[in-house]
Phi, psi and omega in degrees: 000137182290131178269107183262126176253125184250136179235127176255137181246134178220139176200163180295155182302320183248130173250148182245349178222076183304316186297315181295315180295316179301318180296333179270333181282325182304310181295329178295314180294317178301316180297319178297314181294328183273341186249347184252147178297313178209136183236128168258123182253107187266122181228155169262197177214054188242017178167186184302314183298316179301316180293319179298315180298314180301316178295318180296320179296312180299319179296315180295322179296324177289321187279319187255298178191149181232014183261000184228030182203162175219129172271112188248117173276123179249107180271145177285335180195167177291119180263157175297322179302314179294312183299324181280344184226034187305315182298317179297318178298315183289338174280329183278313181264150176289325178216147173233127179227154176251126178295114185299316182296319181288324181297339180266354184266168173299140187302331181290336178256355187297319182294318177300315179296314177302315180298318178297319178297320178297316178298315181302325180280338192280146170267341181209144174242127176245131186217170169227096183240115180243359173211157191265054175203166177097172184294320179296316178300316179297321179296317181289323175301317177296318179300316179295321177296333179269008180060035176275141174294137183232130171248117177258109181299331178303322180299326181273334181277342184267002181283000000 
């Protein structure tokens, strides 16, 4: 049976130092791809950090290996952007899924529910949290309450 290791990524909508964050995310992804039998990398599409992580995963899969991982976009609900560009999304991500529980909720709570579901599935949470508010912060706070291991890239970039 395949041993699947799941990583959920969360970060604030706006990043101010892409190069520094990118330099710290690359080794984490490389280590995951080289040390795990199979890795599911769970991302949203709600801001700069999500886009940076998705690009870093795709780059790492080309550079190191692409046979033991999946870049999974987890949507809180079916968006018009996805519906209008489904083929492009499915070409970019290895898998696209809609969080069933979030899809049935009011849209204002759907992202929070999706984030909690991602944390519940994850063996590790990797984030970029530089202030104590917002959806990413709430997701990481929830992850810590669930005793999930958390790597905050902000802690390493601010040294």
